PDBQT receptor file of N, H, CA, C and O in Angstrom, charges set to zero:
ATOM      1  N   UNK A   1      37.671  16.299 -33.890  1.00  0.00    +0.000 N 
ATOM      2  CA  UNK A   1      37.395  17.297 -32.874  1.00  0.00    +0.000 C 
ATOM      3  C   UNK A   1      36.252  16.787 -32.009  1.00  0.00    +0.000 C 
ATOM      4  O   UNK A   1      35.199  16.397 -32.514  1.00  0.00    +0.000 OA
ATOM      5  N   UNK A   2      36.472  16.795 -30.720  1.00  0.00    +0.000 N 
ATOM      6  H   UNK A   2      37.327  17.111 -30.310  1.00  0.00    +0.000 HD
ATOM      7  CA  UNK A   2      35.421  16.386 -29.787  1.00  0.00    +0.000 C 
ATOM      8  C   UNK A   2      34.457  17.538 -29.575  1.00  0.00    +0.000 C 
ATOM      9  O   UNK A   2      34.862  18.694 -29.451  1.00  0.00    +0.000 OA
ATOM     10  N   UNK A   3      33.184  17.207 -29.535  1.00  0.00    +0.000 N 
ATOM     11  H   UNK A   3      32.855  16.268 -29.635  1.00  0.00    +0.000 HD
ATOM     12  CA  UNK A   3      32.146  18.199 -29.264  1.00  0.00    +0.000 C 
ATOM     13  C   UNK A   3      31.762  18.106 -27.791  1.00  0.00    +0.000 C 
ATOM     14  O   UNK A   3      31.666  17.017 -27.226  1.00  0.00    +0.000 OA
ATOM     15  N   UNK A   4      31.545  19.271 -27.180  1.00  0.00    +0.000 N 
ATOM     16  H   UNK A   4      31.623  20.156 -27.638  1.00  0.00    +0.000 HD
ATOM     17  CA  UNK A   4      31.187  19.347 -25.769  1.00  0.00    +0.000 C 
ATOM     18  C   UNK A   4      29.771  19.897 -25.655  1.00  0.00    +0.000 C 
ATOM     19  O   UNK A   4      29.459  20.950 -26.212  1.00  0.00    +0.000 OA
ATOM     20  N   UNK A   5      28.920  19.180 -24.934  1.00  0.00    +0.000 N 
ATOM     21  H   UNK A   5      29.173  18.325 -24.482  1.00  0.00    +0.000 HD
ATOM     22  CA  UNK A   5      27.564  19.673 -24.675  1.00  0.00    +0.000 C 
ATOM     23  C   UNK A   5      27.644  20.895 -23.785  1.00  0.00    +0.000 C 
ATOM     24  O   UNK A   5      28.412  20.920 -22.823  1.00  0.00    +0.000 OA
ATOM     25  N   UNK A   6      26.844  21.920 -24.104  1.00  0.00    +0.000 N 
ATOM     26  H   UNK A   6      26.219  21.900 -24.886  1.00  0.00    +0.000 HD
ATOM     27  CA  UNK A   6      26.820  23.134 -23.287  1.00  0.00    +0.000 C 
ATOM     28  C   UNK A   6      25.382  23.448 -22.885  1.00  0.00    +0.000 C 
ATOM     29  O   UNK A   6      24.429  23.019 -23.536  1.00  0.00    +0.000 OA
ATOM     30  N   UNK A   7      25.251  24.195 -21.815  1.00  0.00    +0.000 N 
ATOM     31  H   UNK A   7      26.025  24.544 -21.287  1.00  0.00    +0.000 HD
ATOM     32  CA  UNK A   7      23.942  24.617 -21.311  1.00  0.00    +0.000 C 
ATOM     33  C   UNK A   7      23.628  25.969 -21.915  1.00  0.00    +0.000 C 
ATOM     34  O   UNK A   7      24.171  26.984 -21.481  1.00  0.00    +0.000 OA
ATOM     35  N   UNK A   8      22.747  25.994 -22.925  1.00  0.00    +0.000 N 
ATOM     36  H   UNK A   8      22.306  25.169 -23.278  1.00  0.00    +0.000 HD
ATOM     37  CA  UNK A   8      22.415  27.225 -23.627  1.00  0.00    +0.000 C 
ATOM     38  C   UNK A   8      21.103  27.015 -24.375  1.00  0.00    +0.000 C 
ATOM     39  O   UNK A   8      20.813  25.912 -24.839  1.00  0.00    +0.000 OA
ATOM     40  N   UNK A   9      20.322  28.067 -24.486  1.00  0.00    +0.000 N 
ATOM     41  H   UNK A   9      20.557  28.963 -24.109  1.00  0.00    +0.000 HD
ATOM     42  CA  UNK A   9      19.089  27.965 -25.263  1.00  0.00    +0.000 C 
ATOM     43  C   UNK A   9      19.363  28.097 -26.762  1.00  0.00    +0.000 C 
ATOM     44  O   UNK A   9      18.510  27.741 -27.576  1.00  0.00    +0.000 OA
ATOM     45  N   UNK A  10      20.532  28.599 -27.132  1.00  0.00    +0.000 N 
ATOM     46  H   UNK A  10      21.224  28.888 -26.471  1.00  0.00    +0.000 HD
ATOM     47  CA  UNK A  10      20.863  28.815 -28.542  1.00  0.00    +0.000 C 
ATOM     48  C   UNK A  10      21.859  27.807 -29.097  1.00  0.00    +0.000 C 
ATOM     49  O   UNK A  10      21.806  27.465 -30.279  1.00  0.00    +0.000 OA
ATOM     50  N   UNK A  11      22.767  27.329 -28.253  1.00  0.00    +0.000 N 
ATOM     51  H   UNK A  11      22.810  27.607 -27.293  1.00  0.00    +0.000 HD
ATOM     52  CA  UNK A  11      23.873  26.472 -28.688  1.00  0.00    +0.000 C 
ATOM     53  C   UNK A  11      23.800  25.162 -27.924  1.00  0.00    +0.000 C 
ATOM     54  O   UNK A  11      23.630  25.160 -26.704  1.00  0.00    +0.000 OA
ATOM     55  N   UNK A  12      23.928  24.040 -28.637  1.00  0.00    +0.000 N 
ATOM     56  H   UNK A  12      24.065  24.041 -29.627  1.00  0.00    +0.000 HD
ATOM     57  CA  UNK A  12      23.866  22.757 -27.945  1.00  0.00    +0.000 C 
ATOM     58  C   UNK A  12      25.239  22.106 -27.768  1.00  0.00    +0.000 C 
ATOM     59  O   UNK A  12      25.470  21.426 -26.768  1.00  0.00    +0.000 OA
ATOM     60  N   UNK A  13      26.160  22.302 -28.730  1.00  0.00    +0.000 N 
ATOM     61  H   UNK A  13      25.973  22.854 -29.543  1.00  0.00    +0.000 HD
ATOM     62  CA  UNK A  13      27.484  21.685 -28.624  1.00  0.00    +0.000 C 
ATOM     63  C   UNK A  13      28.532  22.600 -29.242  1.00  0.00    +0.000 C 
ATOM     64  O   UNK A  13      28.257  23.345 -30.183  1.00  0.00    +0.000 OA
ATOM     65  N   UNK A  14      29.740  22.525 -28.690  1.00  0.00    +0.000 N 
ATOM     66  H   UNK A  14      29.963  21.920 -27.926  1.00  0.00    +0.000 HD
ATOM     67  CA  UNK A  14      30.864  23.308 -29.199  1.00  0.00    +0.000 C 
ATOM     68  C   UNK A  14      32.081  22.403 -29.270  1.00  0.00    +0.000 C 
ATOM     69  O   UNK A  14      32.348  21.627 -28.352  1.00  0.00    +0.000 OA
ATOM     70  N   UNK A  15      32.812  22.509 -30.362  1.00  0.00    +0.000 N 
ATOM     71  H   UNK A  15      32.595  23.139 -31.107  1.00  0.00    +0.000 HD
ATOM     72  CA  UNK A  15      34.078  21.812 -30.513  1.00  0.00    +0.000 C 
ATOM     73  C   UNK A  15      35.156  22.798 -30.892  1.00  0.00    +0.000 C 
ATOM     74  O   UNK A  15      34.883  23.782 -31.581  1.00  0.00    +0.000 OA
ATOM     75  N   UNK A  16      36.391  22.549 -30.449  1.00  0.00    +0.000 N 
ATOM     76  H   UNK A  16      36.613  21.750 -29.890  1.00  0.00    +0.000 HD
ATOM     77  CA  UNK A  16      37.500  23.451 -30.775  1.00  0.00    +0.000 C 
ATOM     78  C   UNK A  16      38.772  22.648 -30.941  1.00  0.00    +0.000 C 
ATOM     79  O   UNK A  16      39.075  21.767 -30.136  1.00  0.00    +0.000 OA
ATOM     80  N   UNK A  17      39.518  22.960 -32.001  1.00  0.00    +0.000 N 
ATOM     81  H   UNK A  17      39.271  23.675 -32.655  1.00  0.00    +0.000 HD
ATOM     82  CA  UNK A  17      40.820  22.347 -32.238  1.00  0.00    +0.000 C 
ATOM     83  C   UNK A  17      41.863  23.454 -32.154  1.00  0.00    +0.000 C 
ATOM     84  O   UNK A  17      41.969  24.270 -33.069  1.00  0.00    +0.000 OA
ATOM     85  N   UNK A  18      42.636  23.495 -31.065  1.00  0.00    +0.000 N 
ATOM     86  H   UNK A  18      42.550  22.832 -30.321  1.00  0.00    +0.000 HD
ATOM     87  CA  UNK A  18      43.609  24.573 -30.903  1.00  0.00    +0.000 C 
ATOM     88  C   UNK A  18      44.725  24.560 -31.940  1.00  0.00    +0.000 C 
ATOM     89  O   UNK A  18      45.305  25.607 -32.229  1.00  0.00    +0.000 OA
ATOM     90  N   UNK A  19      45.036  23.400 -32.503  1.00  0.00    +0.000 N 
ATOM     91  H   UNK A  19      44.565  22.549 -32.269  1.00  0.00    +0.000 HD
ATOM     92  CA  UNK A  19      46.094  23.315 -33.515  1.00  0.00    +0.000 C 
ATOM     93  C   UNK A  19      45.707  24.064 -34.793  1.00  0.00    +0.000 C 
ATOM     94  O   UNK A  19      46.498  24.835 -35.336  1.00  0.00    +0.000 OA
ATOM     95  N   UNK A  20      44.478  23.825 -35.265  1.00  0.00    +0.000 N 
ATOM     96  H   UNK A  20      43.835  23.198 -34.824  1.00  0.00    +0.000 HD
ATOM     97  CA  UNK A  20      44.017  24.468 -36.501  1.00  0.00    +0.000 C 
ATOM     98  C   UNK A  20      43.241  25.754 -36.224  1.00  0.00    +0.000 C 
ATOM     99  O   UNK A  20      42.932  26.506 -37.148  1.00  0.00    +0.000 OA
ATOM    100  N   UNK A  21      42.922  26.009 -34.933  1.00  0.00    +0.000 N 
ATOM    101  H   UNK A  21      43.173  25.398 -34.182  1.00  0.00    +0.000 HD
ATOM    102  CA  UNK A  21      42.133  27.168 -34.510  1.00  0.00    +0.000 C 
ATOM    103  C   UNK A  21      40.740  27.166 -35.145  1.00  0.00    +0.000 C 
ATOM    104  O   UNK A  21      40.179  28.220 -35.443  1.00  0.00    +0.000 OA
ATOM    105  N   UNK A  22      40.194  25.963 -35.345  1.00  0.00    +0.000 N 
ATOM    106  H   UNK A  22      40.651  25.107 -35.102  1.00  0.00    +0.000 HD
ATOM    107  CA  UNK A  22      38.838  25.830 -35.884  1.00  0.00    +0.000 C 
ATOM    108  C   UNK A  22      37.867  25.513 -34.751  1.00  0.00    +0.000 C 
ATOM    109  O   UNK A  22      38.149  24.697 -33.874  1.00  0.00    +0.000 OA
ATOM    110  N   UNK A  23      36.723  26.178 -34.796  1.00  0.00    +0.000 N 
ATOM    111  H   UNK A  23      36.494  26.841 -35.509  1.00  0.00    +0.000 HD
ATOM    112  CA  UNK A  23      35.675  25.945 -33.817  1.00  0.00    +0.000 C 
ATOM    113  C   UNK A  23      34.405  25.575 -34.569  1.00  0.00    +0.000 C 
ATOM    114  O   UNK A  23      34.043  26.220 -35.553  1.00  0.00    +0.000 OA
ATOM    115  N   UNK A  24      33.739  24.538 -34.099  1.00  0.00    +0.000 N 
ATOM    116  H   UNK A  24      34.033  24.014 -33.300  1.00  0.00    +0.000 HD
ATOM    117  CA  UNK A  24      32.473  24.110 -34.673  1.00  0.00    +0.000 C 
ATOM    118  C   UNK A  24      31.392  24.291 -33.619  1.00  0.00    +0.000 C 
ATOM    119  O   UNK A  24      31.557  23.905 -32.462  1.00  0.00    +0.000 OA
ATOM    120  N   UNK A  25      30.282  24.886 -34.042  1.00  0.00    +0.000 N 
ATOM    121  H   UNK A  25      30.147  25.200 -34.982  1.00  0.00    +0.000 HD
ATOM    122  CA  UNK A  25      29.164  25.120 -33.136  1.00  0.00    +0.000 C 
ATOM    123  C   UNK A  25      27.923  24.466 -33.718  1.00  0.00    +0.000 C 
ATOM    124  O   UNK A  25      27.577  24.686 -34.878  1.00  0.00    +0.000 OA
ATOM    125  N   UNK A  26      27.255  23.658 -32.898  1.00  0.00    +0.000 N 
ATOM    126  H   UNK A  26      27.536  23.479 -31.955  1.00  0.00    +0.000 HD
ATOM    127  CA  UNK A  26      25.963  23.072 -33.251  1.00  0.00    +0.000 C 
ATOM    128  C   UNK A  26      24.901  23.866 -32.498  1.00  0.00    +0.000 C 
ATOM    129  O   UNK A  26      24.892  23.907 -31.268  1.00  0.00    +0.000 OA
ATOM    130  N   UNK A  27      24.023  24.486 -33.246  1.00  0.00    +0.000 N 
ATOM    131  H   UNK A  27      24.030  24.453 -34.246  1.00  0.00    +0.000 HD
ATOM    132  CA  UNK A  27      22.974  25.304 -32.661  1.00  0.00    +0.000 C 
ATOM    133  C   UNK A  27      21.750  24.450 -32.345  1.00  0.00    +0.000 C 
ATOM    134  O   UNK A  27      21.539  23.400 -32.951  1.00  0.00    +0.000 OA
ATOM    135  N   UNK A  28      20.960  24.906 -31.403  1.00  0.00    +0.000 N 
ATOM    136  H   UNK A  28      21.132  25.760 -30.911  1.00  0.00    +0.000 HD
ATOM    137  CA  UNK A  28      19.758  24.160 -31.014  1.00  0.00    +0.000 C 
ATOM    138  C   UNK A  28      18.765  24.084 -32.164  1.00  0.00    +0.000 C 
ATOM    139  O   UNK A  28      17.907  23.202 -32.187  1.00  0.00    +0.000 OA
ATOM    140  N   UNK A  29      18.874  25.003 -33.117  1.00  0.00    +0.000 N 
ATOM    141  H   UNK A  29      19.571  25.720 -33.099  1.00  0.00    +0.000 HD
ATOM    142  CA  UNK A  29      18.000  24.982 -34.289  1.00  0.00    +0.000 C 
ATOM    143  C   UNK A  29      18.387  23.882 -35.269  1.00  0.00    +0.000 C 
ATOM    144  O   UNK A  29      17.648  23.594 -36.211  1.00  0.00    +0.000 OA
ATOM    145  N   UNK A  30      19.558  23.263 -35.043  1.00  0.00    +0.000 N 
ATOM    146  H   UNK A  30      20.158  23.497 -34.278  1.00  0.00    +0.000 HD
ATOM    147  CA  UNK A  30      20.007  22.167 -35.898  1.00  0.00    +0.000 C 
ATOM    148  C   UNK A  30      21.141  22.531 -36.827  1.00  0.00    +0.000 C 
ATOM    149  O   UNK A  30      21.771  21.641 -37.399  1.00  0.00    +0.000 OA
ATOM    150  N   UNK A  31      21.423  23.817 -36.997  1.00  0.00    +0.000 N 
ATOM    151  H   UNK A  31      20.912  24.540 -36.532  1.00  0.00    +0.000 HD
ATOM    152  CA  UNK A  31      22.516  24.233 -37.873  1.00  0.00    +0.000 C 
ATOM    153  C   UNK A  31      23.870  23.985 -37.225  1.00  0.00    +0.000 C 
ATOM    154  O   UNK A  31      24.037  24.144 -36.016  1.00  0.00    +0.000 OA
ATOM    155  N   UNK A  32      24.829  23.594 -38.052  1.00  0.00    +0.000 N 
ATOM    156  H   UNK A  32      24.693  23.466 -39.034  1.00  0.00    +0.000 HD
ATOM    157  CA  UNK A  32      26.194  23.390 -37.576  1.00  0.00    +0.000 C 
ATOM    158  C   UNK A  32      27.115  24.244 -38.442  1.00  0.00    +0.000 C 
ATOM    159  O   UNK A  32      27.055  24.189 -39.670  1.00  0.00    +0.000 OA
ATOM    160  N   UNK A  33      27.965  25.030 -37.793  1.00  0.00    +0.000 N 
ATOM    161  H   UNK A  33      28.014  25.075 -36.795  1.00  0.00    +0.000 HD
ATOM    162  CA  UNK A  33      28.844  25.941 -38.511  1.00  0.00    +0.000 C 
ATOM    163  C   UNK A  33      30.256  25.815 -37.978  1.00  0.00    +0.000 C 
ATOM    164  O   UNK A  33      30.469  25.579 -36.789  1.00  0.00    +0.000 OA
ATOM    165  N   UNK A  34      31.225  25.975 -38.880  1.00  0.00    +0.000 N 
ATOM    166  H   UNK A  34      31.052  26.166 -39.846  1.00  0.00    +0.000 HD
ATOM    167  CA  UNK A  34      32.640  25.947 -38.517  1.00  0.00    +0.000 C 
ATOM    168  C   UNK A  34      33.219  27.336 -38.711  1.00  0.00    +0.000 C 
ATOM    169  O   UNK A  34      32.948  28.006 -39.708  1.00  0.00    +0.000 OA
ATOM    170  N   UNK A  35      34.018  27.755 -37.745  1.00  0.00    +0.000 N 
ATOM    171  H   UNK A  35      34.237  27.211 -36.936  1.00  0.00    +0.000 HD
ATOM    172  CA  UNK A  35      34.663  29.064 -37.757  1.00  0.00    +0.000 C 
ATOM    173  C   UNK A  35      36.170  28.844 -37.743  1.00  0.00    +0.000 C 
ATOM    174  O   UNK A  35      36.663  27.964 -37.037  1.00  0.00    +0.000 OA
ATOM    175  N   UNK A  36      36.905  29.639 -38.520  1.00  0.00    +0.000 N 
ATOM    176  H   UNK A  36      36.505  30.353 -39.093  1.00  0.00    +0.000 HD
ATOM    177  CA  UNK A  36      38.345  29.447 -38.689  1.00  0.00    +0.000 C 
ATOM    178  C   UNK A  36      39.140  30.574 -38.047  1.00  0.00    +0.000 C 
ATOM    179  O   UNK A  36      38.657  31.696 -37.895  1.00  0.00    +0.000 OA
ATOM    180  N   UNK A  37      40.374  30.243 -37.674  1.00  0.00    +0.000 N 
ATOM    181  H   UNK A  37      40.767  29.331 -37.797  1.00  0.00    +0.000 HD
ATOM    182  CA  UNK A  37      41.302  31.194 -37.060  1.00  0.00    +0.000 C 
ATOM    183  C   UNK A  37      40.710  31.826 -35.796  1.00  0.00    +0.000 C 
ATOM    184  O   UNK A  37      40.861  33.024 -35.557  1.00  0.00    +0.000 OA
ATOM    185  N   UNK A  38      40.045  31.009 -35.004  1.00  0.00    +0.000 N 
ATOM    186  H   UNK A  38      39.923  30.035 -35.199  1.00  0.00    +0.000 HD
ATOM    187  CA  UNK A  38      39.453  31.472 -33.744  1.00  0.00    +0.000 C 
ATOM    188  C   UNK A  38      40.516  31.364 -32.647  1.00  0.00    +0.000 C 
ATOM    189  O   UNK A  38      40.998  30.267 -32.364  1.00  0.00    +0.000 OA
ATOM    190  N   UNK A  39      40.885  32.488 -32.029  1.00  0.00    +0.000 N 
ATOM    191  H   UNK A  39      40.494  33.379 -32.259  1.00  0.00    +0.000 HD
ATOM    192  CA  UNK A  39      41.885  32.425 -30.959  1.00  0.00    +0.000 C 
ATOM    193  C   UNK A  39      41.371  31.620 -29.758  1.00  0.00    +0.000 C 
ATOM    194  O   UNK A  39      40.171  31.567 -29.489  1.00  0.00    +0.000 OA
ATOM    195  N   UNK A  40      42.301  31.008 -29.058  1.00  0.00    +0.000 N 
ATOM    196  H   UNK A  40      43.276  31.051 -29.276  1.00  0.00    +0.000 HD
ATOM    197  CA  UNK A  40      41.960  30.207 -27.876  1.00  0.00    +0.000 C 
ATOM    198  C   UNK A  40      41.146  31.021 -26.874  1.00  0.00    +0.000 C 
ATOM    199  O   UNK A  40      40.210  30.492 -26.274  1.00  0.00    +0.000 OA
ATOM    200  N   UNK A  41      41.486  32.304 -26.681  1.00  0.00    +0.000 N 
ATOM    201  H   UNK A  41      42.246  32.733 -27.168  1.00  0.00    +0.000 HD
ATOM    202  CA  UNK A  41      40.774  33.102 -25.675  1.00  0.00    +0.000 C 
ATOM    203  C   UNK A  41      39.309  33.344 -26.053  1.00  0.00    +0.000 C 
ATOM    204  O   UNK A  41      38.468  33.539 -25.175  1.00  0.00    +0.000 OA
ATOM    205  N   UNK A  42      39.001  33.332 -27.342  1.00  0.00    +0.000 N 
ATOM    206  H   UNK A  42      39.683  33.174 -28.056  1.00  0.00    +0.000 HD
ATOM    207  CA  UNK A  42      37.602  33.487 -27.769  1.00  0.00    +0.000 C 
ATOM    208  C   UNK A  42      36.829  32.212 -27.443  1.00  0.00    +0.000 C 
ATOM    209  O   UNK A  42      35.707  32.274 -26.939  1.00  0.00    +0.000 OA
ATOM    210  N   UNK A  43      37.421  31.072 -27.726  1.00  0.00    +0.000 N 
ATOM    211  H   UNK A  43      38.332  31.022 -28.135  1.00  0.00    +0.000 HD
ATOM    212  CA  UNK A  43      36.794  29.798 -27.355  1.00  0.00    +0.000 C 
ATOM    213  C   UNK A  43      36.607  29.718 -25.840  1.00  0.00    +0.000 C 
ATOM    214  O   UNK A  43      35.529  29.364 -25.362  1.00  0.00    +0.000 OA
ATOM    215  N   UNK A  44      37.655  30.047 -25.090  1.00  0.00    +0.000 N 
ATOM    216  H   UNK A  44      38.530  30.334 -25.478  1.00  0.00    +0.000 HD
ATOM    217  CA  UNK A  44      37.569  30.007 -23.626  1.00  0.00    +0.000 C 
ATOM    218  C   UNK A  44      36.476  30.942 -23.121  1.00  0.00    +0.000 C 
ATOM    219  O   UNK A  44      35.735  30.599 -22.200  1.00  0.00    +0.000 OA
ATOM    220  N   UNK A  45      36.378  32.116 -23.724  1.00  0.00    +0.000 N 
ATOM    221  H   UNK A  45      36.979  32.394 -24.473  1.00  0.00    +0.000 HD
ATOM    222  CA  UNK A  45      35.341  33.071 -23.341  1.00  0.00    +0.000 C 
ATOM    223  C   UNK A  45      33.948  32.527 -23.588  1.00  0.00    +0.000 C 
ATOM    224  O   UNK A  45      33.052  32.700 -22.763  1.00  0.00    +0.000 OA
ATOM    225  N   UNK A  46      33.765  31.868 -24.726  1.00  0.00    +0.000 N 
ATOM    226  H   UNK A  46      34.494  31.727 -25.397  1.00  0.00    +0.000 HD
ATOM    227  CA  UNK A  46      32.463  31.272 -25.033  1.00  0.00    +0.000 C 
ATOM    228  C   UNK A  46      32.103  30.212 -23.999  1.00  0.00    +0.000 C 
ATOM    229  O   UNK A  46      30.981  30.179 -23.494  1.00  0.00    +0.000 OA
ATOM    230  N   UNK A  47      33.058  29.355 -23.693  1.00  0.00    +0.000 N 
ATOM    231  H   UNK A  47      33.970  29.382 -24.103  1.00  0.00    +0.000 HD
ATOM    232  CA  UNK A  47      32.776  28.262 -22.767  1.00  0.00    +0.000 C 
ATOM    233  C   UNK A  47      32.514  28.761 -21.343  1.00  0.00    +0.000 C 
ATOM    234  O   UNK A  47      31.803  28.106 -20.582  1.00  0.00    +0.000 OA
ATOM    235  N   UNK A  48      33.080  29.910 -20.980  1.00  0.00    +0.000 N 
ATOM    236  H   UNK A  48      33.658  30.442 -21.598  1.00  0.00    +0.000 HD
ATOM    237  CA  UNK A  48      32.899  30.459 -19.633  1.00  0.00    +0.000 C 
ATOM    238  C   UNK A  48      31.718  31.420 -19.533  1.00  0.00    +0.000 C 
ATOM    239  O   UNK A  48      31.305  31.788 -18.433  1.00  0.00    +0.000 OA
ATOM    240  N   UNK A  49      31.176  31.825 -20.675  1.00  0.00    +0.000 N 
ATOM    241  H   UNK A  49      31.511  31.526 -21.568  1.00  0.00    +0.000 HD
ATOM    242  CA  UNK A  49      30.125  32.843 -20.676  1.00  0.00    +0.000 C 
ATOM    243  C   UNK A  49      28.840  32.341 -20.034  1.00  0.00    +0.000 C 
ATOM    244  O   UNK A  49      28.417  31.214 -20.291  1.00  0.00    +0.000 OA
ATOM    245  N   UNK A  50      28.212  33.176 -19.194  1.00  0.00    +0.000 N 
ATOM    246  H   UNK A  50      28.556  34.092 -18.986  1.00  0.00    +0.000 HD
ATOM    247  CA  UNK A  50      26.927  32.778 -18.620  1.00  0.00    +0.000 C 
ATOM    248  C   UNK A  50      25.826  32.676 -19.671  1.00  0.00    +0.000 C 
ATOM    249  O   UNK A  50      24.893  31.886 -19.530  1.00  0.00    +0.000 OA
ATOM    250  N   UNK A  51      25.948  33.495 -20.741  1.00  0.00    +0.000 N 
ATOM    251  H   UNK A  51      26.706  34.137 -20.855  1.00  0.00    +0.000 HD
ATOM    252  CA  UNK A  51      25.026  33.405 -21.872  1.00  0.00    +0.000 C 
ATOM    253  C   UNK A  51      25.846  33.166 -23.134  1.00  0.00    +0.000 C 
ATOM    254  O   UNK A  51      26.437  34.090 -23.693  1.00  0.00    +0.000 OA
ATOM    255  N   UNK A  52      25.869  31.924 -23.566  1.00  0.00    +0.000 N 
ATOM    256  H   UNK A  52      25.388  31.174 -23.112  1.00  0.00    +0.000 HD
ATOM    257  CA  UNK A  52      26.670  31.572 -24.729  1.00  0.00    +0.000 C 
ATOM    258  C   UNK A  52      26.129  32.208 -26.008  1.00  0.00    +0.000 C 
ATOM    259  O   UNK A  52      26.900  32.573 -26.895  1.00  0.00    +0.000 OA
ATOM    260  N   UNK A  53      24.813  32.340 -26.102  1.00  0.00    +0.000 N 
ATOM    261  H   UNK A  53      24.187  32.044 -25.381  1.00  0.00    +0.000 HD
ATOM    262  CA  UNK A  53      24.216  32.985 -27.268  1.00  0.00    +0.000 C 
ATOM    263  C   UNK A  53      24.620  34.444 -27.377  1.00  0.00    +0.000 C 
ATOM    264  O   UNK A  53      24.935  34.919 -28.468  1.00  0.00    +0.000 OA
ATOM    265  N   UNK A  54      24.614  35.162 -26.260  1.00  0.00    +0.000 N 
ATOM    266  H   UNK A  54      24.358  34.776 -25.374  1.00  0.00    +0.000 HD
ATOM    267  CA  UNK A  54      25.025  36.570 -26.251  1.00  0.00    +0.000 C 
ATOM    268  C   UNK A  54      26.505  36.694 -26.570  1.00  0.00    +0.000 C 
ATOM    269  O   UNK A  54      26.895  37.559 -27.354  1.00  0.00    +0.000 OA
ATOM    270  N   UNK A  55      27.334  35.849 -25.980  1.00  0.00    +0.000 N 
ATOM    271  H   UNK A  55      27.017  35.146 -25.343  1.00  0.00    +0.000 HD
ATOM    272  CA  UNK A  55      28.770  35.869 -26.275  1.00  0.00    +0.000 C 
ATOM    273  C   UNK A  55      29.001  35.607 -27.758  1.00  0.00    +0.000 C 
ATOM    274  O   UNK A  55      29.793  36.298 -28.399  1.00  0.00    +0.000 OA
ATOM    275  N   UNK A  56      28.316  34.618 -28.296  1.00  0.00    +0.000 N 
ATOM    276  H   UNK A  56      27.673  34.056 -27.776  1.00  0.00    +0.000 HD
ATOM    277  CA  UNK A  56      28.431  34.319 -29.723  1.00  0.00    +0.000 C 
ATOM    278  C   UNK A  56      28.077  35.542 -30.560  1.00  0.00    +0.000 C 
ATOM    279  O   UNK A  56      28.808  35.896 -31.485  1.00  0.00    +0.000 OA
ATOM    280  N   UNK A  57      26.962  36.186 -30.240  1.00  0.00    +0.000 N 
ATOM    281  H   UNK A  57      26.368  35.899 -29.488  1.00  0.00    +0.000 HD
ATOM    282  CA  UNK A  57      26.534  37.367 -31.003  1.00  0.00    +0.000 C 
ATOM    283  C   UNK A  57      27.562  38.489 -30.957  1.00  0.00    +0.000 C 
ATOM    284  O   UNK A  57      27.793  39.157 -31.965  1.00  0.00    +0.000 OA
ATOM    285  N   UNK A  58      28.179  38.704 -29.800  1.00  0.00    +0.000 N 
ATOM    286  H   UNK A  58      27.991  38.161 -28.981  1.00  0.00    +0.000 HD
ATOM    287  CA  UNK A  58      29.100  39.831 -29.632  1.00  0.00    +0.000 C 
ATOM    288  C   UNK A  58      30.531  39.555 -30.073  1.00  0.00    +0.000 C 
ATOM    289  O   UNK A  58      31.254  40.490 -30.417  1.00  0.00    +0.000 OA
ATOM    290  N   UNK A  59      30.961  38.290 -30.070  1.00  0.00    +0.000 N 
ATOM    291  H   UNK A  59      30.374  37.530 -29.790  1.00  0.00    +0.000 HD
ATOM    292  CA  UNK A  59      32.372  37.995 -30.298  1.00  0.00    +0.000 C 
ATOM    293  C   UNK A  59      32.675  37.040 -31.458  1.00  0.00    +0.000 C 
ATOM    294  O   UNK A  59      33.825  36.943 -31.884  1.00  0.00    +0.000 OA
ATOM    295  N   UNK A  60      31.665  36.338 -31.972  1.00  0.00    +0.000 N 
ATOM    296  H   UNK A  60      30.730  36.417 -31.625  1.00  0.00    +0.000 HD
ATOM    297  CA  UNK A  60      31.941  35.314 -32.986  1.00  0.00    +0.000 C 
ATOM    298  C   UNK A  60      31.128  35.524 -34.263  1.00  0.00    +0.000 C 
ATOM    299  O   UNK A  60      31.670  35.403 -35.361  1.00  0.00    +0.000 OA
ATOM    300  N   UNK A  61      29.858  35.833 -34.137  1.00  0.00    +0.000 N 
ATOM    301  H   UNK A  61      29.418  35.931 -33.245  1.00  0.00    +0.000 HD
ATOM    302  CA  UNK A  61      28.983  35.983 -35.305  1.00  0.00    +0.000 C 
ATOM    303  C   UNK A  61      29.599  36.966 -36.313  1.00  0.00    +0.000 C 
ATOM    304  O   UNK A  61      30.082  38.035 -35.940  1.00  0.00    +0.000 OA
ATOM    305  N   UNK A  62      29.570  36.582 -37.590  1.00  0.00    +0.000 N 
ATOM    306  H   UNK A  62      29.177  35.714 -37.893  1.00  0.00    +0.000 HD
ATOM    307  CA  UNK A  62      30.085  37.399 -38.698  1.00  0.00    +0.000 C 
ATOM    308  C   UNK A  62      31.590  37.657 -38.618  1.00  0.00    +0.000 C 
ATOM    309  O   UNK A  62      32.095  38.599 -39.228  1.00  0.00    +0.000 OA
ATOM    310  N   UNK A  63      32.297  36.825 -37.869  1.00  0.00    +0.000 N 
ATOM    311  H   UNK A  63      31.887  36.060 -37.373  1.00  0.00    +0.000 HD
ATOM    312  CA  UNK A  63      33.761  36.875 -37.814  1.00  0.00    +0.000 C 
ATOM    313  C   UNK A  63      34.278  35.460 -38.057  1.00  0.00    +0.000 C 
ATOM    314  O   UNK A  63      33.498  34.507 -38.069  1.00  0.00    +0.000 OA
ATOM    315  N   UNK A  64      35.549  35.322 -38.244  1.00  0.00    +0.000 N 
ATOM    316  H   UNK A  64      36.183  36.096 -38.235  1.00  0.00    +0.000 HD
ATOM    317  CA  UNK A  64      36.211  34.016 -38.320  1.00  0.00    +0.000 C 
ATOM    318  C   UNK A  64      35.657  33.123 -39.432  1.00  0.00    +0.000 C 
ATOM    319  O   UNK A  64      35.426  31.931 -39.233  1.00  0.00    +0.000 OA
ATOM    320  N   UNK A  65      35.453  33.717 -40.591  1.00  0.00    +0.000 N 
ATOM    321  H   UNK A  65      35.641  34.686 -40.753  1.00  0.00    +0.000 HD
ATOM    322  CA  UNK A  65      34.982  32.945 -41.749  1.00  0.00    +0.000 C 
ATOM    323  C   UNK A  65      36.072  32.006 -42.240  1.00  0.00    +0.000 C 
ATOM    324  O   UNK A  65      37.258  32.327 -42.173  1.00  0.00    +0.000 OA
ATOM    325  N   UNK A  66      35.667  30.862 -42.726  1.00  0.00    +0.000 N 
ATOM    326  H   UNK A  66      34.703  30.601 -42.781  1.00  0.00    +0.000 HD
ATOM    327  CA  UNK A  66      36.619  29.898 -43.295  1.00  0.00    +0.000 C 
ATOM    328  C   UNK A  66      36.854  30.191 -44.772  1.00  0.00    +0.000 C 
ATOM    329  O   UNK A  66      37.624  29.488 -45.426  1.00  0.00    +0.000 OA
TER     330      UNK A  66
């Protein structure tokens, strides 16, 4: 999975594999987490969000556990 650098104070890189629906997020704090069964529209929403940290909090955090 390729990681894409993003402009965010909370998130530094995001990777997504549409085949497996897995998303990996590298946080600026250094933590890296993988989320499972993430729909394409959630990934697209994160990448388009003006505040990726806020989008993550509202749409991804505590969901999509592996």
